[in-house]
N, C-alpha and C positions, 0 to 999 in steps of 0.2 A: 295640561300643557307642559312640555319639556322645558327645562331651565334654559337650555340652549336656544331654543325657538323664542323664549321671552327676551333673552338678551339680544338676539338678532333683530327682533322687532323694535326693541328700545333703540339699538344702534340705527336702524333704518329711519326711524322717526327723528332722531337727533340729526341724522344727515339731511333729511328732507327740510327741517326747519332751521338749521344753522346758516347763519347769515355772514359768517366770516369768509372772506374772499369774494364776496358777492360784487363788490365794486370792480375787482380785477376782471372778473368774467364779463361784466357789462362793458368795460372798456374794450375788451377783446372782441365782442361782438360788434360794437359800434366800429372798430377798425376794420373788420371783416365786411361790414356793410358798405362802408366807404370805398373799400378796395373793390368790391363788385360793382358799385355805382360808377367808379372811375374806369373800371374795365369795359362796362358797357357803353360809356361815353367815348373812351379813346381805345379803339380795337388794338393798335400797337402795344398798348400798356398790358393787355390781357396775357400775353405770353410770360411777361416778366413776373405779374402777379401769381400766374399759376405756378411758376417755378419757385417763387418764394414760399407759397403754401405748401408745395410738395417737399421742400426742405424743411419746414417746420413740422410737417407730419413725420418725416423720416427721423428727425431728431427726437421727436416725442416718443416714437415707438421703439428706439434703441434701448435695449436692457443691458446693464452692466454685467460683466462677468463676475461671478461671485465664486 
């Protein structure tokens, strides 16, 4: 086994079992679920929720110029 493969495996295992930031992800998923439920109950809100998520996705995919 190559040393690089071993370090990759170790990093992957650390990433899979790392619990830092888990609460933040859970809260984000909960907020998303509430937004989807609100959109299902109140159709006029659906377009607003969709535009908010589109803005979040566009901000998350912007890469800084280096």
